[in-house]
C-alpha positions as CSV (number, residue, x, y, z in Angstrom):
1,X,119.4,-31.0,-64.2
2,X,116.8,-32.0,-66.7
3,X,116.9,-30.7,-70.3
4,X,114.2,-28.1,-70.9
5,X,111.4,-28.7,-73.4
6,X,111.4,-25.5,-75.5
7,X,107.6,-25.8,-76.1
8,X,106.9,-26.0,-72.3
9,X,109.5,-23.2,-71.7
10,X,107.8,-21.0,-74.3
11,X,104.4,-21.6,-72.9
12,X,105.5,-20.8,-69.4
13,X,107.3,-17.7,-70.6
14,X,104.1,-16.6,-72.3
15,X,102.0,-17.2,-69.2
16,X,104.5,-15.4,-66.9
17,X,104.6,-12.4,-69.3
18,X,100.8,-12.3,-69.4
19,X,100.8,-12.3,-65.6
20,X,103.5,-9.6,-65.5
21,X,103.2,-8.6,-61.8
22,X,105.7,-5.7,-62.1
23,X,104.5,-4.4,-65.5
24,X,107.7,-4.8,-67.6
25,X,107.0,-7.7,-70.0
26,X,106.3,-5.3,-72.9
27,X,109.9,-4.0,-72.6
28,X,111.8,-7.0,-71.2
29,X,110.7,-10.4,-72.6
30,X,113.0,-12.5,-70.4
31,X,112.2,-10.7,-67.1
32,X,110.6,-13.8,-65.6
33,X,112.9,-16.5,-67.0
34,X,114.3,-17.1,-63.5
35,X,110.9,-18.6,-62.7
36,X,110.8,-21.1,-65.6
37,X,112.8,-23.9,-63.9
38,X,110.9,-23.7,-60.6
39,X,107.5,-23.6,-62.4
40,X,108.3,-26.5,-64.7
41,X,109.8,-28.7,-62.0
42,X,106.7,-28.5,-59.9
43,X,108.6,-26.8,-56.9
44,X,106.3,-23.8,-57.2
45,X,102.7,-24.4,-56.0
46,X,100.1,-23.4,-58.6
47,X,96.6,-22.3,-57.6
48,X,93.7,-22.9,-59.8
49,X,91.8,-20.2,-58.1
50,X,89.4,-22.7,-56.6
51,X,89.0,-23.4,-52.9
52,X,87.6,-26.5,-51.3
53,X,84.6,-26.1,-49.1
54,X,86.7,-27.1,-46.1
55,X,89.1,-24.2,-46.6
56,X,86.3,-21.7,-45.8
57,X,85.7,-22.8,-42.2
58,X,82.4,-22.5,-40.4
59,X,80.6,-19.5,-39.0
């Protein structure tokens, strides 16, 4: 297991709390901490919201 960089961990925690898919981050600051390690290790795919032209197919 790699040691965690607290700066990266805090940045990820902030992003996850901003995302807040279940609407509890205002009450529970560590709700998404279980996602810190997978996100920082690269094992969770991250989308930029952009799609390549080839992903649209043809009509």
